CHARMM-style PDB file with segment names, atoms N, HN, CA, C and O in Angstrom:
ATOM      1  N   MET     1      99.307  85.352  87.438  1.00  0.00      PROA
ATOM      2  CA  MET     1      98.368  86.389  87.271  1.00  0.00      PROA
ATOM      3  C   MET     1      99.037  87.610  86.702  1.00  0.00      PROA
ATOM      4  O   MET     1     100.145  87.971  87.100  1.00  0.00      PROA
ATOM      5  N   THR     2      98.367  88.241  85.778  1.00  0.00      PROA
ATOM      6  HN  THR     2      97.467  87.948  85.455  1.00  0.00      PROA
ATOM      7  CA  THR     2      98.924  89.481  85.190  1.00  0.00      PROA
ATOM      8  C   THR     2      98.369  90.710  85.971  1.00  0.00      PROA
ATOM      9  O   THR     2      97.410  90.617  86.737  1.00  0.00      PROA
ATOM     10  N   LEU     3      99.017  91.827  85.731  1.00  0.00      PROA
ATOM     11  HN  LEU     3      99.797  91.903  85.109  1.00  0.00      PROA
ATOM     12  CA  LEU     3      98.549  93.057  86.324  1.00  0.00      PROA
ATOM     13  C   LEU     3      97.132  93.401  85.895  1.00  0.00      PROA
ATOM     14  O   LEU     3      96.318  93.846  86.704  1.00  0.00      PROA
ATOM     15  N   GLU     4      96.845  93.192  84.613  1.00  0.00      PROA
ATOM     16  HN  GLU     4      97.506  92.831  83.956  1.00  0.00      PROA
ATOM     17  CA  GLU     4      95.500  93.470  84.121  1.00  0.00      PROA
ATOM     18  C   GLU     4      94.477  92.529  84.747  1.00  0.00      PROA
ATOM     19  O   GLU     4      93.353  92.943  85.033  1.00  0.00      PROA
ATOM     20  N   GLY     5      94.839  91.304  84.957  1.00  0.00      PROA
ATOM     21  HN  GLY     5      95.752  90.968  84.725  1.00  0.00      PROA
ATOM     22  CA  GLY     5      93.931  90.348  85.626  1.00  0.00      PROA
ATOM     23  C   GLY     5      93.678  90.752  87.073  1.00  0.00      PROA
ATOM     24  O   GLY     5      92.550  90.677  87.561  1.00  0.00      PROA
ATOM     25  N   LEU     6      94.716  91.171  87.737  1.00  0.00      PROA
ATOM     26  HN  LEU     6      95.632  91.232  87.340  1.00  0.00      PROA
ATOM     27  CA  LEU     6      94.576  91.642  89.103  1.00  0.00      PROA
ATOM     28  C   LEU     6      93.654  92.865  89.190  1.00  0.00      PROA
ATOM     29  O   LEU     6      92.787  92.947  90.060  1.00  0.00      PROA
ATOM     30  N   LYS     7      93.862  93.813  88.266  1.00  0.00      PROA
ATOM     31  HN  LYS     7      94.566  93.746  87.559  1.00  0.00      PROA
ATOM     32  CA  LYS     7      92.999  94.978  88.241  1.00  0.00      PROA
ATOM     33  C   LYS     7      91.542  94.622  88.039  1.00  0.00      PROA
ATOM     34  O   LYS     7      90.656  95.187  88.681  1.00  0.00      PROA
ATOM     35  N   PHE     8      91.298  93.669  87.131  1.00  0.00      PROA
ATOM     36  HN  PHE     8      92.017  93.210  86.609  1.00  0.00      PROA
ATOM     37  CA  PHE     8      89.972  93.186  86.872  1.00  0.00      PROA
ATOM     38  C   PHE     8      89.345  92.520  88.087  1.00  0.00      PROA
ATOM     39  O   PHE     8      88.173  92.749  88.387  1.00  0.00      PROA
ATOM     40  N   ASN     9      90.121  91.693  88.790  1.00  0.00      PROA
ATOM     41  HN  ASN     9      91.073  91.507  88.547  1.00  0.00      PROA
ATOM     42  CA  ASN     9      89.613  91.054  89.986  1.00  0.00      PROA
ATOM     43  C   ASN     9      89.298  92.084  91.091  1.00  0.00      PROA
ATOM     44  O   ASN     9      88.298  91.941  91.795  1.00  0.00      PROA
ATOM     45  N   ILE    10      90.125  93.097  91.244  1.00  0.00      PROA
ATOM     46  HN  ILE    10      90.938  93.213  90.673  1.00  0.00      PROA
ATOM     47  CA  ILE    10      89.877  94.130  92.239  1.00  0.00      PROA
ATOM     48  C   ILE    10      88.622  94.906  91.861  1.00  0.00      PROA
ATOM     49  O   ILE    10      87.829  95.268  92.731  1.00  0.00      PROA
ATOM     50  N   GLN    11      88.437  95.163  90.575  1.00  0.00      PROA
ATOM     51  HN  GLN    11      89.081  94.869  89.868  1.00  0.00      PROA
ATOM     52  CA  GLN    11      87.218  95.899  90.130  1.00  0.00      PROA
ATOM     53  C   GLN    11      85.982  95.103  90.491  1.00  0.00      PROA
ATOM     54  O   GLN    11      85.033  95.657  91.045  1.00  0.00      PROA
ATOM     55  N   ILE    12      85.974  93.818  90.191  1.00  0.00      PROA
ATOM     56  HN  ILE    12      86.745  93.368  89.741  1.00  0.00      PROA
ATOM     57  CA  ILE    12      84.816  92.973  90.502  1.00  0.00      PROA
ATOM     58  C   ILE    12      84.577  92.950  92.045  1.00  0.00      PROA
ATOM     59  O   ILE    12      83.451  93.096  92.520  1.00  0.00      PROA
ATOM     60  N   TYR    13      85.675  92.761  92.787  1.00  0.00      PROA
ATOM     61  HN  TYR    13      86.590  92.642  92.401  1.00  0.00      PROA
ATOM     62  CA  TYR    13      85.531  92.700  94.258  1.00  0.00      PROA
ATOM     63  C   TYR    13      84.965  94.025  94.779  1.00  0.00      PROA
ATOM     64  O   TYR    13      84.113  94.033  95.667  1.00  0.00      PROA
ATOM     65  N   SER    14      85.442  95.143  94.224  1.00  0.00      PROA
ATOM     66  HN  SER    14      86.134  95.137  93.502  1.00  0.00      PROA
ATOM     67  CA  SER    14      84.948  96.454  94.678  1.00  0.00      PROA
ATOM     68  C   SER    14      83.477  96.685  94.352  1.00  0.00      PROA
ATOM     69  O   SER    14      82.761  97.348  95.103  1.00  0.00      PROA
ATOM     70  N   GLU    15      83.041  96.140  93.243  1.00  0.00      PROA
ATOM     71  HN  GLU    15      83.622  95.602  92.633  1.00  0.00      PROA
ATOM     72  CA  GLU    15      81.638  96.238  92.878  1.00  0.00      PROA
ATOM     73  C   GLU    15      80.749  95.379  93.783  1.00  0.00      PROA
ATOM     74  O   GLU    15      79.613  95.744  94.082  1.00  0.00      PROA
ATOM     75  N   GLN    16      81.285  94.239  94.210  1.00  0.00      PROA
ATOM     76  HN  GLN    16      82.209  93.942  93.967  1.00  0.00      PROA
ATOM     77  CA  GLN    16      80.480  93.301  95.028  1.00  0.00      PROA
ATOM     78  C   GLN    16      80.543  93.618  96.522  1.00  0.00      PROA
ATOM     79  O   GLN    16      79.639  93.244  97.269  1.00  0.00      PROA
ATOM     80  N   THR    17      81.585  94.295  96.960  1.00  0.00      PROA
ATOM     81  HN  THR    17      82.319  94.599  96.353  1.00  0.00      PROA
ATOM     82  CA  THR    17      81.775  94.553  98.411  1.00  0.00      PROA
ATOM     83  C   THR    17      81.872  96.031  98.655  1.00  0.00      PROA
ATOM     84  O   THR    17      82.849  96.645  98.227  1.00  0.00      PROA
ATOM     85  N   PRO    18      80.906  96.644  99.324  1.00  0.00      PROA
ATOM     86  CA  PRO    18      81.054  98.050  99.592  1.00  0.00      PROA
ATOM     87  C   PRO    18      82.278  98.349 100.473  1.00  0.00      PROA
ATOM     88  O   PRO    18      82.490  97.717 101.507  1.00  0.00      PROA
ATOM     89  N   SER    19      83.053  99.309 100.040  1.00  0.00      PROA
ATOM     90  HN  SER    19      82.881  99.823  99.200  1.00  0.00      PROA
ATOM     91  CA  SER    19      84.261  99.675 100.775  1.00  0.00      PROA
ATOM     92  C   SER    19      84.121 101.031 101.406  1.00  0.00      PROA
ATOM     93  O   SER    19      83.616 101.960 100.775  1.00  0.00      PROA
ATOM     94  N   LYS    20      84.556 101.166 102.640  1.00  0.00      PROA
ATOM     95  HN  LYS    20      84.966 100.412 103.153  1.00  0.00      PROA
ATOM     96  CA  LYS    20      84.462 102.465 103.333  1.00  0.00      PROA
ATOM     97  C   LYS    20      85.759 103.242 103.223  1.00  0.00      PROA
ATOM     98  O   LYS    20      85.787 104.440 103.506  1.00  0.00      PROA
ATOM     99  N   GLY    21      86.844 102.573 102.814  1.00  0.00      PROA
ATOM    100  HN  GLY    21      86.821 101.600 102.584  1.00  0.00      PROA
ATOM    101  CA  GLY    21      88.138 103.257 102.749  1.00  0.00      PROA
ATOM    102  C   GLY    21      88.466 103.667 101.320  1.00  0.00      PROA
ATOM    103  O   GLY    21      87.597 103.707 100.449  1.00  0.00      PROA
ATOM    104  N   PRO    22      89.744 103.971 101.102  1.00  0.00      PROA
ATOM    105  CA  PRO    22      90.156 104.350  99.761  1.00  0.00      PROA
ATOM    106  C   PRO    22      90.069 103.192  98.807  1.00  0.00      PROA
ATOM    107  O   PRO    22      90.050 102.043  99.250  1.00  0.00      PROA
ATOM    108  N   PRO    23      90.013 103.445  97.490  1.00  0.00      PROA
ATOM    109  CA  PRO    23      89.928 102.341  96.509  1.00  0.00      PROA
ATOM    110  C   PRO    23      91.124 101.414  96.629  1.00  0.00      PROA
ATOM    111  O   PRO    23      92.223 101.850  96.974  1.00  0.00      PROA
ATOM    112  N   LEU    24      90.915 100.159  96.350  1.00  0.00      PROA
ATOM    113  HN  LEU    24      90.023  99.805  96.070  1.00  0.00      PROA
ATOM    114  CA  LEU    24      91.980  99.159  96.400  1.00  0.00      PROA
ATOM    115  C   LEU    24      92.908  99.368  95.194  1.00  0.00      PROA
ATOM    116  O   LEU    24      92.458  99.744  94.111  1.00  0.00      PROA
ATOM    117  N   THR    25      94.188  99.122  95.396  1.00  0.00      PROA
ATOM    118  HN  THR    25      94.553  98.817  96.275  1.00  0.00      PROA
ATOM    119  CA  THR    25      95.152  99.220  94.317  1.00  0.00      PROA
ATOM    120  C   THR    25      95.912  97.895  94.166  1.00  0.00      PROA
ATOM    121  O   THR    25      96.135  97.197  95.155  1.00  0.00      PROA
ATOM    122  N   PRO    26      96.301  97.554  92.963  1.00  0.00      PROA
ATOM    123  CA  PRO    26      97.046  96.291  92.752  1.00  0.00      PROA
ATOM    124  C   PRO    26      98.363  96.255  93.492  1.00  0.00      PROA
ATOM    125  O   PRO    26      98.825  95.174  93.857  1.00  0.00      PROA
ATOM    126  N   ALA    27      98.986  97.398  93.729  1.00  0.00      PROA
ATOM    127  HN  ALA    27      98.611  98.276  93.433  1.00  0.00      PROA
ATOM    128  CA  ALA    27     100.288  97.463  94.420  1.00  0.00      PROA
ATOM    129  C   ALA    27     100.222  96.854  95.822  1.00  0.00      PROA
ATOM    130  O   ALA    27     101.218  96.340  96.332  1.00  0.00      PROA
ATOM    131  N   LYS    28      99.034  96.917  96.439  1.00  0.00      PROA
ATOM    132  HN  LYS    28      98.225  97.334  96.025  1.00  0.00      PROA
ATOM    133  CA  LYS    28      98.879  96.382  97.797  1.00  0.00      PROA
ATOM    134  C   LYS    28      98.982  94.872  97.785  1.00  0.00      PROA
ATOM    135  O   LYS    28      99.364  94.280  98.795  1.00  0.00      PROA
ATOM    136  N   TYR    29      98.656  94.234  96.686  1.00  0.00      PROA
ATOM    137  HN  TYR    29      98.346  94.715  95.866  1.00  0.00      PROA
ATOM    138  CA  TYR    29      98.624  92.775  96.592  1.00  0.00      PROA
ATOM    139  C   TYR    29      99.739  92.165  95.782  1.00  0.00      PROA
ATOM    140  O   TYR    29      99.816  90.940  95.682  1.00  0.00      PROA
ATOM    141  N   MET    30     100.605  92.964  95.203  1.00  0.00      PROA
ATOM    142  HN  MET    30     100.543  93.959  95.284  1.00  0.00      PROA
ATOM    143  CA  MET    30     101.683  92.464  94.380  1.00  0.00      PROA
ATOM    144  C   MET    30     102.996  92.489  95.156  1.00  0.00      PROA
ATOM    145  O   MET    30     103.350  93.492  95.776  1.00  0.00      PROA
ATOM    146  N   ASP    31     103.699  91.385  95.112  1.00  0.00      PROA
ATOM    147  HN  ASP    31     103.412  90.569  94.609  1.00  0.00      PROA
ATOM    148  CA  ASP    31     105.040  91.291  95.712  1.00  0.00      PROA
ATOM    149  C   ASP    31     106.034  91.176  94.613  1.00  0.00      PROA
ATOM    150  O   ASP    31     106.182  90.101  94.033  1.00  0.00      PROA
ATOM    151  N   GLN    32     106.726  92.236  94.298  1.00  0.00      PROA
ATOM    152  HN  GLN    32     106.607  93.110  94.769  1.00  0.00      PROA
ATOM    153  CA  GLN    32     107.645  92.242  93.162  1.00  0.00      PROA
ATOM    154  C   GLN    32     109.075  92.003  93.640  1.00  0.00      PROA
ATOM    155  O   GLN    32     110.021  92.236  92.887  1.00  0.00      PROA
ATOM    156  N   SER    33     109.245  91.547  94.866  1.00  0.00      PROA
ATOM    157  HN  SER    33     108.476  91.358  95.477  1.00  0.00      PROA
ATOM    158  CA  SER    33     110.600  91.299  95.371  1.00  0.00      PROA
ATOM    159  C   SER    33     111.227  90.110  94.614  1.00  0.00      PROA
ATOM    160  O   SER    33     112.440  90.089  94.404  1.00  0.00      PROA
ATOM    161  N   TYR    34     110.425  89.139  94.210  1.00  0.00      PROA
ATOM    162  HN  TYR    34     109.439  89.157  94.380  1.00  0.00      PROA
ATOM    163  CA  TYR    34     110.968  88.014  93.425  1.00  0.00      PROA
ATOM    164  C   TYR    34     111.483  88.480  92.055  1.00  0.00      PROA
ATOM    165  O   TYR    34     112.563  88.089  91.613  1.00  0.00      PROA
ATOM    166  N   LEU    35     110.690  89.313  91.408  1.00  0.00      PROA
ATOM    167  HN  LEU    35     109.812  89.631  91.767  1.00  0.00      PROA
ATOM    168  CA  LEU    35     111.102  89.851  90.121  1.00  0.00      PROA
ATOM    169  C   LEU    35     112.376  90.668  90.261  1.00  0.00      PROA
ATOM    170  O   LEU    35     113.293  90.504  89.456  1.00  0.00      PROA
ATOM    171  N   LYS    36     112.461  91.530  91.243  1.00  0.00      PROA
ATOM    172  HN  LYS    36     111.717  91.664  91.897  1.00  0.00      PROA
ATOM    173  CA  LYS    36     113.620  92.340  91.434  1.00  0.00      PROA
ATOM    174  C   LYS    36     114.879  91.528  91.665  1.00  0.00      PROA
ATOM    175  O   LYS    36     115.945  91.851  91.139  1.00  0.00      PROA
ATOM    176  N   GLU    37     114.745  90.443  92.478  1.00  0.00      PROA
ATOM    177  HN  GLU    37     113.880  90.181  92.905  1.00  0.00      PROA
ATOM    178  CA  GLU    37     115.867  89.585  92.779  1.00  0.00      PROA
ATOM    179  C   GLU    37     116.314  88.833  91.500  1.00  0.00      PROA
ATOM    180  O   GLU    37     117.510  88.691  91.245  1.00  0.00      PROA
ATOM    181  N   ALA    38     115.349  88.364  90.715  1.00  0.00      PROA
ATOM    182  HN  ALA    38     114.377  88.479  90.922  1.00  0.00      PROA
ATOM    183  CA  ALA    38     115.665  87.634  89.488  1.00  0.00      PROA
ATOM    184  C   ALA    38     116.363  88.550  88.488  1.00  0.00      PROA
ATOM    185  O   ALA    38     117.314  88.126  87.832  1.00  0.00      PROA
ATOM    186  N   LEU    39     115.914  89.791  88.358  1.00  0.00      PROA
ATOM    187  HN  LEU    39     115.141  90.136  88.891  1.00  0.00      PROA
ATOM    188  CA  LEU    39     116.578  90.716  87.466  1.00  0.00      PROA
ATOM    189  C   LEU    39     117.952  91.081  87.944  1.00  0.00      PROA
ATOM    190  O   LEU    39     118.853  91.303  87.134  1.00  0.00      PROA
ATOM    191  N   LYS    40     118.132  91.146  89.230  1.00  0.00      PROA
ATOM    192  HN  LYS    40     117.401  90.966  89.888  1.00  0.00      PROA
ATOM    193  CA  LYS    40     119.487  91.429  89.795  1.00  0.00      PROA
ATOM    194  C   LYS    40     120.443  90.278  89.465  1.00  0.00      PROA
ATOM    195  O   LYS    40     121.597  90.492  89.094  1.00  0.00      PROA
ATOM    196  N   GLN    41     119.931  89.056  89.612  1.00  0.00      PROA
ATOM    197  HN  GLN    41     118.994  88.882  89.914  1.00  0.00      PROA
ATOM    198  CA  GLN    41     120.804  87.882  89.362  1.00  0.00      PROA
ATOM    199  C   GLN    41     121.116  87.727  87.848  1.00  0.00      PROA
ATOM    200  O   GLN    41     122.203  87.294  87.463  1.00  0.00      PROA
ATOM    201  N   LEU    42     120.129  88.095  87.015  1.00  0.00      PROA
ATOM    202  HN  LEU    42     119.246  88.446  87.328  1.00  0.00      PROA
ATOM    203  CA  LEU    42     120.394  88.021  85.581  1.00  0.00      PROA
ATOM    204  C   LEU    42     121.403  89.081  85.147  1.00  0.00      PROA
ATOM    205  O   LEU    42     122.219  88.834  84.259  1.00  0.00      PROA
ATOM    206  N   ALA    43     121.352  90.250  85.763  1.00  0.00      PROA
ATOM    207  HN  ALA    43     120.689  90.450  86.484  1.00  0.00      PROA
ATOM    208  CA  ALA    43     122.305  91.301  85.409  1.00  0.00      PROA
ATOM    209  C   ALA    43     123.716  90.962  85.865  1.00  0.00      PROA
ATOM    210  O   ALA    43     124.693  91.445  85.292  1.00  0.00      PROA
ATOM    211  N   ALA    44     123.822  90.131  86.895  1.00  0.00      PROA
ATOM    212  HN  ALA    44     123.029  89.738  87.361  1.00  0.00      PROA
ATOM    213  CA  ALA    44     125.141  89.786  87.405  1.00  0.00      PROA
ATOM    214  C   ALA    44     125.835  88.743  86.511  1.00  0.00      PROA
ATOM    215  O   ALA    44     127.046  88.556  86.629  1.00  0.00      PROA
ATOM    216  N   LYS    45     125.115  88.075  85.642  1.00  0.00      PROA
ATOM    217  HN  LYS    45     124.131  88.226  85.546  1.00  0.00      PROA
ATOM    218  CA  LYS    45     125.714  87.028  84.787  1.00  0.00      PROA
ATOM    219  C   LYS    45     126.366  87.584  83.590  1.00  0.00      PROA
ATOM    220  OT1 LYS    45     126.911  86.835  82.779  1.00  0.00      PROA
TER     221      LYS     45
END
């Protein structure tokens, strides 16, 4: 899933489900620890 796809899914979910809290953000649902680790390993080579 891309960031744009995630934003689109959150937008649709927000339109369908009334939220009482702050707007949802993609950062809440993205785990970039795998990307950071992969970049670290690539830099070490």
